[in-house]
C-alpha positions as CSV (number, residue, x, y, z in Angstrom):
1,X,-8.5,10.5,7.9
2,X,-5.5,9.7,10.7
3,X,-2.2,10.4,9.2
4,X,0.4,7.3,9.8
5,X,3.8,7.5,10.6
6,X,6.1,4.8,9.8
7,X,6.4,3.4,13.2
8,X,2.4,3.2,13.4
9,X,2.8,1.7,10.0
10,X,5.7,-1.2,11.1
11,X,3.5,-2.2,13.5
12,X,0.3,-2.4,11.2
13,X,2.8,-4.7,8.8
14,X,4.0,-6.7,11.5
15,X,0.0,-7.6,12.1
16,X,-0.7,-8.0,8.8
17,X,2.0,-10.7,8.5
18,X,1.1,-12.5,11.6
19,X,-2.0,-12.6,10.3
20,X,-1.9,-16.9,9.2
21,X,-6.0,-17.8,8.5
22,X,-6.9,-18.3,4.5
23,X,-9.0,-15.1,3.6
24,X,-10.4,-13.9,-0.1
25,X,-8.1,-10.8,-0.2
26,X,-5.3,-12.8,-0.3
27,X,-5.8,-15.4,-3.1
28,X,-4.2,-13.4,-6.0
29,X,-0.4,-12.9,-5.0
30,X,-0.9,-8.3,-3.8
31,X,3.1,-8.9,-3.1
32,X,3.6,-5.8,-6.2
33,X,1.5,-3.4,-6.8
34,X,-1.5,-4.0,-9.3
35,X,-5.0,-2.7,-10.2
36,X,-7.2,-3.8,-7.5
37,X,-8.3,-7.2,-8.8
38,X,-12.0,-8.5,-9.5
39,X,-12.0,-11.0,-6.9
40,X,-12.0,-8.4,-4.4
41,X,-14.8,-6.8,-2.7
42,X,-14.1,-3.0,-1.7
43,X,-16.7,-3.2,0.7
44,X,-14.5,-5.8,3.1
45,X,-12.4,-3.4,3.4
46,X,-12.2,-0.2,6.0
47,X,-9.9,2.9,5.6
48,X,-7.3,3.2,8.7
49,X,-5.0,6.0,7.6
50,X,-3.3,7.8,5.1
51,X,0.1,7.7,4.1
52,X,-0.3,11.4,2.3
53,X,1.3,14.3,4.3
54,X,-1.1,17.1,2.8
55,X,-3.9,16.3,0.0
56,X,-3.2,20.4,-1.1
57,X,0.3,19.7,-1.7
58,X,1.2,17.8,-5.3
59,X,3.7,14.9,-4.3
60,X,6.5,13.9,-5.8
61,X,6.7,11.2,-8.1
62,X,10.1,10.0,-7.9
63,X,10.2,6.2,-7.1
64,X,12.6,4.2,-4.2
65,X,14.4,1.2,-6.4
66,X,18.1,1.3,-4.7
67,X,18.6,-2.4,-5.8
68,X,17.2,-1.5,-9.1
69,X,13.6,-3.4,-8.4
70,X,10.7,-1.6,-10.6
71,X,7.8,-0.7,-9.2
72,X,6.0,-4.0,-10.6
73,X,9.1,-5.8,-8.8
74,X,7.5,-8.7,-5.8
75,X,10.5,-7.0,-3.5
76,X,10.5,-3.3,-4.6
77,X,11.2,-1.5,-1.1
78,X,7.5,0.5,0.2
79,X,8.9,4.1,1.1
80,X,6.2,6.3,2.6
81,X,7.8,9.1,1.4
82,X,8.2,8.1,-2.7
83,X,5.4,7.7,-5.4
84,X,2.9,5.3,-5.0
85,X,3.1,4.9,-1.5
86,X,3.2,9.0,-0.9
87,X,-0.4,8.7,-2.1
88,X,-1.8,5.8,-0.9
89,X,-3.9,5.3,2.3
90,X,-4.2,1.9,4.3
91,X,-6.9,-0.3,4.3
92,X,-7.6,-3.4,6.2
93,X,-9.7,-6.5,5.5
94,X,-12.9,-6.7,7.5
95,X,-12.2,-10.6,7.6
96,X,-8.7,-11.6,7.9
97,X,-7.2,-7.9,9.5
98,X,-4.5,-8.2,6.6
99,X,-3.5,-4.3,5.9
100,X,-3.0,-3.1,2.4
101,X,-1.4,0.0,0.3
102,X,-4.3,1.6,-1.3
103,X,-4.2,4.8,-4.3
104,X,-5.9,6.0,-7.2
105,X,-3.6,5.8,-10.2
106,X,-4.7,8.8,-12.0
107,X,-3.9,8.8,-15.8
108,X,-4.6,10.5,-18.6
109,X,-7.7,9.0,-19.3
110,X,-8.7,6.9,-17.0
111,X,-8.4,6.2,-13.2
112,X,-8.0,3.1,-11.3
113,X,-7.2,1.5,-7.5
114,X,-3.9,0.1,-7.0
115,X,-3.0,-2.2,-4.1
116,X,-0.5,-3.5,-2.5
117,X,0.5,-6.1,0.4
118,X,1.9,-3.9,3.0
119,X,5.1,-6.5,4.2
120,X,7.1,-5.1,7.2
121,X,10.5,-6.7,5.7
122,X,10.2,-4.3,2.6
123,X,9.2,-1.3,4.6
124,X,12.0,1.5,4.3
125,X,12.0,5.2,5.6
126,X,14.4,6.9,3.5
127,X,14.8,10.6,2.7
128,X,13.3,12.2,-0.6
C-alpha cells in the first residue's frame, strides 16, 4: 500500500472538504475518532494509502494534544506521526469521494475498526 506523505494527505483532506453532496458516509458525525458506525458499509470504501511508516516497526502510542484536547475531541489535531493517526489507512468513500482515517484498535480481548473524517483545518505536521 502506498505511503501517504503530509503534502498528499493535505491534498486529500482539502478535496474531501470540498465535497458538498449528501452521502450515507456522513450521516453520523465522524469529526472525532469513533467505532465504525453500523450504518457505514465497508464495501463502499477503498483504501488509497497508509500513514504507517513501517508495518514491522513498533509505532509510538504518544498522542498529540498541545491545546488540551483528547482522543475523542472533535477538534483534536490530526498529526500523522502520532497515535492513532500513525496506525491509519486513508479510505475514500466510493459514493462521494470523502476521505477518512481508519485503523484497527486492538485491545486485550477485542479488535475494533475506528474511523475519523480527514479534516484539513486539523492537520498538523508535528514532529515526535
